[in-house]
C-alpha positions as CSV (number, residue, x, y, z in Angstrom):
1,M,-4.2,-35.8,4.7
2,S,-4.8,-32.3,6.0
3,D,-5.1,-31.9,9.8
4,H,-7.0,-28.6,9.6
5,T,-10.0,-27.1,7.9
6,V,-10.5,-23.7,6.5
7,R,-13.8,-21.7,6.4
8,L,-15.2,-18.2,6.3
9,L,-16.0,-16.6,9.7
10,T,-19.2,-14.8,10.5
11,A,-19.8,-15.0,14.2
12,A,-18.6,-12.0,16.3
13,D,-16.8,-14.2,18.9
14,E,-14.9,-16.0,16.2
15,L,-13.9,-12.7,14.5
16,R,-12.6,-11.4,17.8
17,T,-10.6,-14.6,18.4
18,S,-9.1,-14.3,14.9
19,W,-8.2,-10.7,15.6
20,N,-6.4,-11.6,18.8
21,L,-4.7,-14.5,17.2
22,F,-3.3,-12.1,14.5
23,R,-2.1,-9.7,17.3
24,G,-0.4,-12.6,19.0
25,T,1.5,-13.5,15.9
26,L,2.9,-10.0,16.0
27,H,3.7,-10.4,19.7
28,V,1.1,-7.9,20.7
29,K,-1.2,-8.5,23.6
30,P,-5.0,-9.2,23.1
31,G,-7.1,-6.1,22.3
32,S,-9.2,-4.5,25.0
33,D,-13.0,-4.4,25.1
34,E,-12.8,-0.7,24.3
35,E,-10.8,-1.4,21.1
36,W,-13.2,-4.1,20.1
37,D,-16.2,-1.8,20.6
38,R,-14.4,0.6,18.2
39,I,-13.5,-1.8,15.4
40,G,-15.7,-4.8,15.8
41,E,-18.4,-3.6,13.5
42,A,-15.9,-2.6,10.8
43,L,-14.1,-6.0,11.2
44,A,-17.5,-7.7,10.5
45,E,-17.5,-6.1,7.1
46,S,-14.3,-7.8,6.2
47,R,-14.0,-11.3,4.8
48,V,-12.0,-13.4,7.3
49,F,-10.9,-16.9,6.6
50,A,-9.7,-19.1,9.4
51,A,-8.1,-22.5,9.8
52,F,-9.2,-24.8,12.7
53,D,-7.6,-27.9,14.3
54,P,-10.1,-28.0,16.1
55,E,-9.4,-24.6,17.7
56,L,-8.6,-21.5,15.5
57,I,-5.0,-21.8,14.5
58,G,-4.7,-19.3,11.5
59,T,-6.4,-16.4,9.9
60,V,-6.4,-14.1,6.9
61,R,-8.6,-11.0,6.3
62,S,-9.5,-8.7,3.4
63,A,-11.5,-5.6,2.9
64,A,-13.0,-4.1,-0.2
65,H,-11.4,-1.0,-1.6
66,E,-10.7,0.5,-5.1
67,V,-7.2,1.2,-6.4
68,V,-6.0,3.8,-9.0
69,V,-4.2,2.1,-11.9
70,P,-1.9,3.9,-14.4
71,G,-4.1,6.0,-16.6
72,G,-6.5,6.9,-13.8
73,A,-9.1,4.1,-13.9
74,R,-10.2,2.5,-10.6
75,L,-10.4,-1.2,-10.1
76,P,-11.9,-3.3,-7.3
77,L,-9.2,-4.2,-4.8
78,A,-9.0,-6.6,-1.9
79,A,-6.8,-5.1,0.8
80,V,-5.3,-8.2,2.6
81,T,-4.3,-8.0,6.2
82,G,-4.6,-9.9,9.4
83,V,-2.4,-12.8,8.1
84,G,-1.1,-15.0,10.9
85,V,-0.7,-18.6,12.1
86,R,-0.5,-19.6,15.7
87,A,3.0,-20.4,17.0
88,G,3.6,-24.1,17.0
89,R,1.5,-24.6,13.9
90,T,3.6,-22.7,11.4
91,R,5.2,-24.4,8.4
92,R,2.6,-27.1,8.2
93,G,0.6,-25.8,5.2
94,V,-1.8,-23.7,7.2
95,L,-0.9,-20.4,5.5
96,S,-1.0,-22.0,2.1
97,A,-4.4,-23.4,2.7
98,L,-5.6,-19.9,3.9
99,Q,-4.1,-18.2,0.9
100,T,-5.6,-20.6,-1.6
101,A,-9.0,-20.3,-0.1
102,Q,-8.8,-16.5,-0.1
103,L,-7.5,-16.3,-3.7
104,Q,-10.3,-18.6,-5.0
105,D,-12.8,-16.5,-3.1
106,F,-11.5,-13.3,-4.8
107,A,-11.7,-14.9,-8.2
108,E,-15.3,-16.1,-7.6
109,R,-16.4,-12.7,-6.5
110,G,-14.9,-10.8,-9.4
111,T,-12.1,-9.0,-7.5
112,V,-9.5,-7.8,-10.0
113,L,-6.5,-7.0,-7.8
114,A,-5.4,-7.8,-4.3
115,S,-2.7,-6.0,-2.3
116,L,-1.0,-6.3,1.1
117,H,1.8,-5.0,3.3
118,A,4.2,-7.8,3.9
119,T,5.6,-8.3,7.4
120,E,8.1,-10.8,5.9
121,G,9.4,-10.5,2.4
122,A,10.1,-14.1,1.7
123,I,6.5,-15.4,2.0
124,Y,4.1,-13.9,-0.5
125,G,5.9,-14.4,-3.8
126,R,4.9,-18.0,-3.8
127,Y,1.2,-17.0,-3.8
128,G,1.6,-14.7,-6.8
129,Y,2.2,-11.4,-5.1
130,G,5.0,-9.1,-6.2
131,V,6.5,-5.9,-4.9
132,S,4.4,-3.2,-6.7
133,T,5.1,0.1,-4.9
134,L,8.2,1.3,-3.1
135,S,8.5,4.0,-0.5
136,R,11.3,5.9,1.3
137,T,11.7,7.3,4.8
138,V,13.0,10.9,5.0
139,V,14.5,12.5,8.1
140,V,14.7,16.3,8.1
141,D,16.9,18.1,10.6
142,R,14.5,20.9,11.6
143,R,17.3,23.2,12.9
144,Q,19.3,22.8,9.7
145,A,16.4,23.0,7.2
146,T,15.3,26.4,5.7
147,L,13.0,26.6,2.8
148,R,14.4,28.2,-0.3
149,P,13.0,31.7,-0.9
150,E,11.4,30.6,-4.2
151,A,9.5,27.8,-2.6
152,P,5.7,28.2,-3.1
153,A,4.2,30.5,-0.5
154,G,1.4,28.2,0.6
155,G,-1.8,29.1,2.4
156,E,-3.3,28.9,5.9
157,V,-2.8,26.0,8.2
158,S,-5.1,24.9,11.0
159,V,-4.3,22.3,13.7
160,F,-6.8,19.9,15.2
161,G,-6.5,17.4,18.0
162,L,-7.5,13.8,17.5
163,E,-11.1,14.0,18.7
164,Q,-11.9,16.8,16.3
165,A,-9.7,15.5,13.5
166,L,-11.6,12.1,13.5
167,L,-14.6,14.0,12.2
168,H,-12.7,15.3,9.2
169,W,-10.2,12.6,8.2
170,P,-12.5,10.9,5.6
171,D,-13.3,14.2,3.9
172,L,-9.7,15.3,4.0
173,Y,-8.5,12.1,2.4
174,G,-11.3,12.3,-0.1
175,A,-10.2,15.8,-1.2
176,T,-6.5,15.0,-1.4
177,G,-6.0,11.2,-1.9
178,T,-6.0,8.8,-4.9
179,R,-3.8,11.1,-6.9
180,R,-1.2,8.5,-8.0
181,P,-1.3,5.0,-9.4
182,G,-1.4,2.6,-6.5
183,M,-3.4,4.8,-4.1
184,I,-6.6,3.3,-2.8
185,T,-10.0,4.6,-1.6
186,R,-10.8,4.5,2.1
187,P,-14.4,3.3,2.6
188,A,-16.2,3.8,5.9
189,H,-14.9,0.5,7.3
190,Y,-11.3,1.7,7.1
191,W,-11.6,4.6,9.5
192,P,-12.3,2.8,12.8
193,M,-9.1,0.7,12.2
194,N,-7.2,3.9,11.5
195,E,-8.5,5.5,14.7
196,N,-7.5,2.5,16.7
197,Q,-3.9,2.8,15.5
198,A,-3.8,6.4,16.4
199,R,-5.2,5.8,19.9
200,R,-2.5,3.3,20.7
201,L,0.2,6.0,20.6
202,D,1.4,7.7,23.7
203,G,0.8,11.4,23.6
204,P,-1.3,13.6,21.3
205,V,-1.9,12.9,17.6
206,E,-2.2,16.2,15.7
207,T,-3.7,17.0,12.2
208,A,-2.6,20.1,10.3
209,V,-4.9,21.1,7.5
210,H,-3.7,23.4,4.7
211,R,-6.1,25.6,2.8
212,G,-5.2,27.3,-0.5
213,P,-7.2,29.7,-2.7
214,D,-9.8,27.0,-3.5
215,G,-10.1,25.4,0.0
216,V,-8.6,22.3,1.6
217,D,-5.7,21.1,-0.5
218,G,-3.5,19.1,1.9
219,Y,-3.1,17.7,5.4
220,V,-0.6,16.0,7.6
221,V,-1.1,13.7,10.7
222,Y,1.8,13.7,13.1
223,H,3.0,12.7,16.6
224,V,5.9,14.0,18.7
225,E,7.9,11.7,20.9
226,R,11.4,11.4,22.3
227,G,13.9,10.1,19.7
228,E,17.5,9.0,20.2
229,G,19.3,10.7,23.1
230,D,17.7,14.0,24.0
231,R,16.4,14.7,20.5
232,Q,12.7,15.2,20.0
233,K,11.2,13.5,17.0
234,L,8.1,14.5,15.0
235,T,6.8,11.5,13.0
236,V,4.6,12.2,10.0
237,F,2.1,9.3,9.4
238,E,-0.1,11.0,6.8
239,F,0.9,13.6,4.3
240,H,-1.4,14.2,1.3
241,Y,-1.7,17.2,-0.9
242,T,-3.0,18.3,-4.3
243,D,-0.5,20.9,-5.5
244,P,3.0,22.4,-4.9
245,G,1.6,25.2,-2.7
246,A,0.2,22.7,-0.2
247,F,3.3,20.6,-0.3
248,A,5.6,23.5,0.5
249,G,3.1,25.1,2.9
250,L,2.8,21.9,5.0
251,W,6.6,21.5,5.2
252,R,6.8,25.2,6.2
253,F,4.4,24.4,9.0
254,L,6.3,21.3,10.2
255,L,9.5,23.3,10.4
256,S,7.7,25.8,12.7
257,V,6.7,23.2,15.3
258,D,8.7,24.1,18.4
259,L,10.7,21.6,20.6
260,V,11.4,19.3,17.7
261,D,14.8,18.3,16.4
262,D,14.0,15.7,13.7
263,I,11.0,15.4,11.4
264,V,10.6,11.8,10.2
265,A,8.3,11.4,7.2
266,I,7.7,7.6,6.8
267,A,6.7,5.7,3.7
268,R,6.9,8.6,1.2
269,P,6.9,8.4,-2.6
270,L,10.3,7.8,-4.2
271,D,10.0,10.9,-6.4
272,E,8.7,13.3,-3.8
273,P,11.3,16.2,-4.0
274,V,11.5,17.1,-0.3
275,E,15.2,17.8,-0.3
276,L,14.7,20.4,-3.2
277,L,12.7,22.6,-0.9
278,F,15.6,23.5,1.3
279,T,18.5,25.9,0.9
280,D,20.7,23.0,2.1
281,P,19.4,19.7,0.5
282,R,21.5,17.7,3.0
283,A,19.0,18.8,5.7
284,A,16.9,15.9,4.4
285,K,18.4,12.4,4.7
286,I,17.0,9.3,3.1
287,T,17.3,6.7,5.8
288,G,15.6,3.8,4.0
289,V,13.9,2.6,0.8
290,E,11.5,-0.3,1.3
291,D,8.8,-2.3,-0.4
292,E,5.5,-0.6,0.4
293,T,2.8,-2.8,-1.1
294,W,2.7,-6.2,-2.8
295,L,0.2,-6.7,-5.6
296,R,-1.6,-9.8,-6.8
297,L,-3.5,-9.9,-10.1
298,I,-6.6,-12.0,-9.6
299,D,-8.0,-11.3,-13.0
300,V,-5.1,-10.8,-15.4
301,P,-7.2,-9.9,-18.5
302,A,-9.2,-7.3,-16.7
303,G,-6.2,-5.9,-14.9
304,L,-4.1,-5.5,-18.1
305,A,-7.1,-4.1,-20.0
306,A,-7.8,-1.4,-17.4
307,R,-4.5,0.5,-17.3
308,T,-2.9,2.6,-20.0
309,Y,0.5,2.0,-21.6
310,G,3.3,4.1,-23.0
311,P,4.3,4.8,-26.6
312,A,6.1,1.7,-27.7
313,E,5.8,-1.3,-30.0
314,P,3.3,-3.9,-28.8
315,V,4.7,-6.9,-27.0
316,V,3.2,-10.3,-26.4
317,L,3.7,-11.6,-22.8
318,E,3.1,-15.2,-21.8
319,V,1.8,-15.4,-18.2
320,T,1.6,-18.4,-15.9
321,D,-0.3,-18.6,-12.7
322,R,0.0,-21.7,-10.6
323,L,-2.9,-20.9,-8.2
324,L,-5.3,-19.3,-10.6
325,P,-4.7,-21.1,-13.9
326,A,-7.6,-19.2,-15.7
327,N,-5.0,-16.4,-15.9
328,D,-2.6,-18.5,-18.0
329,G,-2.1,-17.4,-21.5
330,R,-0.6,-14.9,-23.9
331,Y,-1.4,-11.2,-23.9
332,R,-0.7,-8.6,-26.5
333,V,0.1,-5.3,-24.7
334,G,0.5,-2.0,-26.6
335,P,-0.4,1.7,-26.5
336,D,-4.0,0.7,-27.7
337,G,-4.5,-1.6,-24.7
338,A,-4.1,-5.3,-23.8
339,E,-5.9,-8.4,-25.0
340,R,-5.5,-12.2,-25.2
341,T,-3.7,-13.5,-28.3
342,D,-2.3,-16.7,-29.8
343,T,0.7,-14.9,-31.2
344,A,4.2,-16.2,-30.2
345,P,5.4,-14.5,-27.0
346,A,8.4,-12.2,-26.6
347,L,8.6,-12.5,-22.8
348,R,7.5,-15.3,-20.5
349,L,6.8,-14.6,-16.8
350,D,4.7,-15.7,-13.9
351,V,2.0,-13.6,-12.3
352,S,4.2,-12.4,-9.4
353,A,6.7,-10.8,-11.9
354,L,3.7,-9.3,-13.8
355,A,2.6,-7.7,-10.5
356,M,6.1,-6.1,-10.3
357,L,5.6,-4.6,-13.7
358,Y,2.0,-3.5,-13.3
359,F,2.4,-0.2,-11.5
360,G,5.8,0.5,-13.1
361,A,7.8,-0.1,-9.9
362,W,10.3,-2.3,-11.7
363,P,11.4,-2.2,-15.4
364,A,11.2,-5.4,-17.4
365,S,15.0,-5.1,-18.0
366,A,15.7,-5.3,-14.3
367,L,13.5,-8.3,-13.9
368,A,15.3,-10.0,-16.8
369,D,18.7,-9.2,-15.4
370,T,17.7,-10.9,-12.2
371,G,16.1,-13.9,-13.8
372,R,12.5,-12.9,-12.9
373,L,11.3,-13.3,-16.5
374,E,12.4,-15.2,-19.6
375,V,13.4,-13.2,-22.6
376,L,12.5,-14.8,-26.0
377,D,13.0,-11.6,-28.0
378,D,15.8,-9.3,-26.9
379,T,14.2,-6.3,-28.7
380,A,11.1,-6.6,-26.4
381,L,12.7,-5.4,-23.1
382,S,13.0,-1.7,-24.0
383,H,9.5,-1.7,-25.4
384,V,8.0,-3.2,-22.2
385,D,10.0,-0.7,-20.1
386,T,8.2,2.1,-21.9
387,L,4.8,0.4,-22.1
388,F,4.6,-0.2,-18.3
389,G,6.5,2.9,-17.2
390,T,4.7,5.7,-15.3
391,R,5.4,9.4,-15.2
392,R,5.1,9.6,-11.4
393,S,6.2,6.9,-9.0
394,S,3.3,4.6,-8.0
395,W,2.6,4.8,-4.3
396,C,-0.2,3.6,-2.0
397,G,0.1,5.9,1.0
398,T,-2.4,3.9,3.1
399,F,-1.5,1.3,5.7
400,F,-4.0,-1.4,6.2
C-alpha cells in the first residue's frame, strides 16, 4: 500500500514550498522573498504535482509551450522541470507516482509532446523519455581566433545591460528563435524564470543585438567571469540568429570584447560551423557533447502525423508504451505521412526509442546496433534512417 498521496497544487504557499523543495534536491538554498515576488505569478501558471506523506516530499512541474517539429509545424509541448524528491524519501516510488500522474494529466488535456532537461541520465527512460536533441560546448581562444577575410561582413551591434535587455528579450527571441526542429516558443510565463537565473550570477549580464539590412537578426547574452588560473572567461548563454551575416557578425563582436581570454559557447547545435569562421580552426575546441533535451510522445498518432519525412520506402513501426497504452499499435510511416495500420511491422520499439528517432538525433541503425529496437525486416533500417533524418541538427536552445 502506498504511503504517500499525489495531487495538483494550487495554493501559493504550497507552490512556494514545492519550489524550495526542488531547490533543496539540487543542494541550493531556499529562494528569497525577492525571487518569489519575481517568479511566483509565473509559477502559478504552471501545473505542479506534489506528493505528500503527510508533508510535501516530492514535486514535478510543467509549463505550456509549443515546439517546432521537422517540417515546420508547431505542436503543443509540456516543458517539464522542477522534478525532485526530498532526501530520505527517494527510491520508494514517489517519483514514479509523480511521473504517472503527470503523464496521465498530459494525455487527458491533449498535450502531444513533453520535454525535459535531465539532471541524471538514468532516470527518465523508464517513463518513456528518450534523448531527442544533442548539443556541444565550444571554447574559442580569443587571442588565437581571427575571422577569415571571406566571412560575412555582418551589421551593427548594440550592447544592453540587464535592466534594459529585459524589456527586449521576448521580442529578440520572437524575431530569431524557433528556426530549427526542437526549438520551443517562450510564452510570457517563461521570462520571469529566465530573469531570475540571470540575476543569480555575480557581475553584469550583457546582451549584444545584431542588426542587418532588414533589422534585428541576431543576439547573444553573455557574462564575463574569472576562469581557470588568471584567464578571463566570457560565457555565452544565448546565441540566436537568422542568417550567416548575423552569425559571423556576432562572433566578430565577441572577439572584440577586451580583457577576455576564452569564449565559452554552451549548449550549441552540433552542426553549427563555428570553427569554419576562423583562419585557424583549432582556435575553437569542442570540449563536450551532451544530451540536451529528452522527449516524450504523449500522443503518438498526433506526433507522427504532424512531422514530415524523407524520401524513402514506407515502413511499419510497432510501438509499445507501458504507461500510456493508448499509444500501442502499428504505424505506417512514409513520405506522405503517418497513420495507424494493421500491416505486419518491420521494426518494433518502445516509445522512448521512438522519441530518439523523432527529431532525427539518432538513426534507426544506431538504435538497432545497441539493442534499442527490434529489427524484423533488415531492409527497413536504411529507409527509417532517411524517413526520420533532418537536414539540420535538431536543437532546443532554451533551458527550462
